[in-house]
N, C-alpha and C positions, 0 to 999 in steps of 0.2 A: 499667519503664516507669511513669509515675504515670498516675493517674486522668486531670489534664489532658489526656496524649499519645495516652489511648485513645479517650478522648472524640473528639479530633480523628480520629481513626483511624476510629471511626465514622462521623463525621460524613461525611467521604471517599469512604465507599463508598458511604453512601446517597447523595451526589449522581452519584458515578459510575455506580449504578446506574440514576436517572434521568435521569442524561446519556444513557444508553445505549437506554432507551426511547422518549426523547424523539427520536430520529437515528434508530432505527431504523423508527419509525412517516413520521418524514419523509421516507426513503429509497421505502418502500412508493411513497406518495404520488407521488412523484416519478418513479418507475418508469412509473406507468402515464401521464406527460404526456410520458415519453421514448418509451413505446409506439407511442405515436399517430403519431410520425416514423420508426420504427424500418420499415426497407423498404421505405418509400413515396417515397425520392428528396428527401429535405429537401433546401431552399437551404444550402447552404455554400458557405467562401471560408477564405483561406490565411490564418496568423496573420505575421508578422513571423517570418523564421526559415522560414516554410515547414510549419510545422503545421497540418493542418485543424482547422477551428471549423463548427459547423452550427446552423442553429437552432434544432435541441432543446436539445444544450449551454446556452445563453442561457438559453432558457425554464426547465430546471432549476436553473440558479444564480440564475435571479433568484427561483422559486417557493424553494428553501431559504435564499437569504439573507434575505427575509421572513418566512420561518416560524420559522425558529432565534434570528432576531435578538430575534423578538418574542418569545419564550418565556426567552430568556437576552440581554436586553439589556447584560449587562455583560460579557458577552463580547466577544471580539475577531473578527474574520472574515479568511481566506487563501482566495482560490480562484485556480483558473488561470483561472475567466473574468474574474473583477472585479479592477478597475485597485488594485493594492496602495497599502491605506494603512497608513503607516508607525505609528500608533498601534495596532495591533494589540499592536505589541512592546510597549506600555506595559499589557496585559492580560495576568494569571496564566494564564487559560484562553480558548482562542482554536478557534474552529471550522475545522477544516481539510479545505476539500472540494472534489473533482473531479466535476463535476456527471457527465460523462461520460468515464472513464475508460477508452482505446482506441477514440477519435472514429476512429479510421482504419479497423478492424474494421468500430464502427458503420455505416458510411457505406457499408461493403461486404459487408454484411447480414450478418457474420459474429458469432454469439450471444453472444461472450464478452468483453463489454464492462459496464461496473458502476457504479454511483453509489459513490463513496469519500467517506465522511464519518468526521472522527474528531473526539473533543476531546481537545486539547493542552494539558497545564495542567503550568506547568514546565519545557516542553521537552518533554517525551516524552506520549504516548497515557495517557489514564484512560478512555475509552469510544471505539468502532467500531464502525462496521457498513460490510459490504460486503453491494448487492444486486446480484443480476445478474437485471434483467428479463425478458429475453430464456429466460435458463434456470431461472427463479422460482426462485432462491436464495439464499438470507441469510445471510452469517454476523456474528456479532456476540461481540463482545468486552468484556469489563469488567476492569479492573486487581486483579490479584490474586481474580480469580475465574472465570478460563477464558474459553474459548472455546467456543461452540458454531453448530449449525445444523440447524433445524429441531426445536430443542429438545433437541439428543442434544449430550454433549460431541465435542470434535474434539482430535485429539494428531495429532502429526507421527506420519512412520515412524522406524521403532527402526532401520535398517538402519546401521551404524558402519564401514561400510568402502566406499569410493567404485568397489571393483570391481561390474561392472553397476548402479551406479545408474541412477537416470532422474533425469536435470537438464535444467531449462527457461533457455534463455536466449539473447541473440542468436547467429544462426546463424552466423553469420563469426567470433565466437570460441572455435566447436568445430571451426575449420579447425586448431590447433594438434595436434601427436602428442602433446604431454603428456596429451591425454585419453585417447587410444588405451594407455596405458602403465597403465591402469585399467580399459579397456575399457566405460568410460560411456557409457551410452544417450542422446543428445538427446532431449529428450521432443518435444512441438510447442511451435510459438512462438506466446504467446497473444496477440494485438495489445492487451489491458489486461495492464501492469505489475501494477497491485495484484493483479489476479486469479491472475497467476504467482504470485507471491509468496504468496498466500491458499492456492493447491492443495499449498503445501509444509505450511501447517496443517491440512488436512486430510488430506494423506498422497497425495494423489494425482500426485504429486511426491516423490520423497526429497530435493531441494533446486532448489533457482532461484538464479539472479543477475542481476546487473541492470549493463549498463555505467553510465561517468560520466554526469552531470549530471541526475539524475531528481530533481524538486525535492520539496518538503513533499507539496504534494495528491497525488504518486504513493504516498507509501509511508506516510504516519502510521496510515491505520486498517488496513491490512495487517503492519504492523510490531507493534501490539499484537494481531493476530491471530495470527500465528505465535507470540509468546512469551507467550500466554496458551495457545496447544495444546500448550508444553513446548519450544518449541524457539527458535533464535537467530538474527535478524537484523542484520548489521554491517555494519561496512566492514572495509578487508582489516587492517587493523590491532585486530580484535578487539572494536572498541566500537560501543555502539550507536549510531546517529544521534542527535541534536538538531535538536529542531523549532522551528520560531518563533524564527527569527533574522533577520539582518538580507540574510545570505546563502540563499537559498533551496535551492539546487542542492548535492550529496552526490558525492563519488565514487563508486567501484566497490563494489558492493553483494551481501550475498552472504545466504542462508539456508538452514538445515538443522535437525537437531536436536544436542545441545552432541556428542554422541560423535561428529557427522561433518565440524562446523563448521572445527575445525582444519585438518584435511584437504583440506577444500576451498579454506580460503582459501590455504592453501599453494600449492596447485594456480594458483588463479587468479592469485596476486603472481608468479607464473612465465608466464603467459599474457600478463599485462598488460606484464612485463618484454619479453618478448617481441614482442608489437605494439610497445612502444613503440621496439624495435630497430629492427626494422625501417622505422618512420614516421621514422627518425631523430632520436629525440627520449634527451635525457642525462636521467640520473638521479642 
């Protein structure tokens, strides 16, 4: 590596660190806004497709958009609660935001919801934060520098066998007998997909998975957390997701430590085939 390459690497690292500090502070402040509505029966309604949204989602979204783009006007913006602007596709760096991931849980009074913010650069996350205000938990990650919570490094679990694994995912997917072959322990279903995957990063779960159609804003921040904690979050073909494309939705995804991931993916491929066969869908 020549000196210019080294300098580019140093510059990128410093930028990623600065981005992490920026998004962590913004998430903390946004959490204060959200908590004003939590368990106070906020006004809410259904979006097209039936998913819920509430006034807290919109307030947090507006605050984060104004705050983050004021600090980084050259970055693009992609959020669940903002109309998509294709200009983001022209930006090397993009904020990918879910103002409240787990709105159903938020409205039900479940504390397992979070504010999810990532900086995506060249299709992959480079800085990320998940803040769960009702739990007062903040997880952060910087590309190449690890993941942490409360100043302490977090790492994925070390289990390399599916036997007796604690795995989180959609309850309906655990009906397959394939899981029983490994005595897998389905873990509590969390309303926030981002927090579900982050719970792999801090070893609360051995593994987790998500059904198809998750969006960039559900995944980008927790993706970096998992990878920087020593794990893998991938599609069924073993490839990590690519973000900030025209298509925002992803297929089935799973996360675990590297020694467990391939075994988990093999079972998930069989489960998905089984579900497709029952639905009369051919592959």
